[in-house]
ZAMARGU-4260 file (C-alpha; in steps of 0.2 Angstrom, whole numbers, plus 5000, padded with zeros to 4 digits):
<rodrens>
0) 5038/4946/4899 | 5039/4954/4916 | 5039/4944/4932 | 5036/4949/4950 | 5055/4950/4952
5) 5054/4965/4940 | 5045/4976/4953 | 5053/4991/4961 | 5048/5004/4973 | 5053/5022/4967
10) 5052/5039/4973 | 5039/5050/4964 | 5046/5065/4955 | 5038/5080/4947 | 5042/5070/4930
15) 5032/5055/4936 | 5018/5062/4948 | 5005/5064/4934 | 5007/5046/4928 | 5006/5039/4946
20) 4991/5050/4949 | 4982/5043/4933 | 4983/5025/4940 | 4966/5017/4945 | 4959/5002/4954
25) 4944/4993/4946 | 4928/5003/4948 | 4921/4991/4962 | 4937/4994/4972 | 4937/5013/4972
30) 4927/5014/4988 | 4941/5005/4997 | 4956/5016/4993 | 4959/5034/4990 | 4965/5041/4974
35) 4984/5043/4973 | 4983/5062/4971 | 4974/5063/4988 | 4986/5051/4996 | 5001/5061/4990
40) 4994/5077/4995 | 4990/5070/5013 | 5007/5063/5014 | 5015/5080/5012 | 5006/5085/5029
45) 5011/5069/5038 | 5029/5071/5044 | 5032/5052/5046 | 5024/5048/5029 | 5034/5038/5016
50) 5026/5035/4999 | 5033/5026/4983 | 5027/5022/4966 | 5027/5003/4962 | 5036/5001/4945
55) 5036/4986/4934 | 5052/4989/4923 | 5050/5008/4918 | 5031/5009/4920 | 5022/5014/4936
60) 5009/5002/4940 | 5005/5006/4958 | 5007/5016/4974 | 5011/5012/4992 | 5011/5024/5007
65) 5015/5021/5026 | 5019/5031/5041 | 5023/5028/5059 | 5008/5022/5070 | 5005/5026/5088
70) 5020/5016/5094 | 5037/5020/5087 | 5041/5002/5081 | 5024/5000/5072 | 5022/5006/5054
75) 5005/5009/5047 | 5002/5004/5029 | 4991/5019/5025 | 4988/5016/5006 | 4992/5003/4993
80) 4985/5000/4976 | 4990/4991/4960 | 4982/4998/4944 | 4967/4989/4937 | 4977/4982/4922
85) 4991/4974/4933 | 4981/4965/4947 | 4981/4947/4950 | 4998/4945/4943 | 5009/4944/4958
90) 5015/4962/4957 | 5005/4967/4972 | 5013/4954/4983 | 5030/4958/4976 | 5028/4977/4979
95) 5021/4973/4997 | 5036/4962/5001 | 5048/4976/4995 | 5039/4989/5006 | 5039/4978/5021
100) 5057/4975/5019 | 5060/4994/5018 | 5050/4996/5034 | 5060/4983/5043 | 5076/4991/5038
105) 5070/5007/5046 | 5068/4999/5063 | 5049/4994/5062 | 5045/4978/5070 | 5026/4977/5066
110) 5015/4984/5052 | 4997/4987/5054 | 4984/4992/5041 | 4965/4993/5041 | 4952/4988/5028
115) 4934/4990/5026 | 4924/4974/5024 | 4915/4971/5008 | 4914/4961/4992 | 4929/4969/4984
120) 4938/4973/5000 | 4957/4969/5000 | 4955/4959/5016 | 4958/4942/5008 | 4974/4949/4999
125) 4981/4955/5016 | 4977/4939/5025 | 4986/4929/5011 | 5001/4940/5014 | 5002/4935/5033
130) 4992/4949/5041 | 4980/4943/5055 | 4964/4951/5060 | 4966/4959/5077 | 4947/4958/5080
135) 4947/4977/5082 | 4940/4991/5072 | 4946/5008/5069 | 4936/5024/5073 | 4930/5024/5055
140) 4924/5006/5056 | 4938/4997/5047 | 4945/4981/5053 | 4963/4982/5060 | 4976/4970/5053
145) 4993/4967/5060 | 5009/4957/5054 | 5026/4955/5062 | 5041/4961/5051
</rodrens>
């Protein structure tokens, strides 16, 4: 049986991109996160973007993407998803912890993200991971969250 410690972040390759793009969140969550194919495409046009597949053993189960924010020591967690069949297992927390460690190792001191409020919003997940609500909204109306690394 796999444990959250079995989680890894890996580069997406031409051999794995289709499997990563096929991952999906639950139907009620789809309004809160873009499809992985769109995220990967957008990352190729953002010079500071970093994106990884979340693996449990040899199977991709999620996707995470970040970029430099407006300030050089601030990372912006742009996209994060765990496939519908692997949610509520601790894998998301483990994957996020790995990404935060990688961000910190690249000189970032703070990470920000934004979430849309709603019944299936990831807001509670991020708050449980140590993010705080900045009491600000983005131009698209999402709530800005921040966490020190």
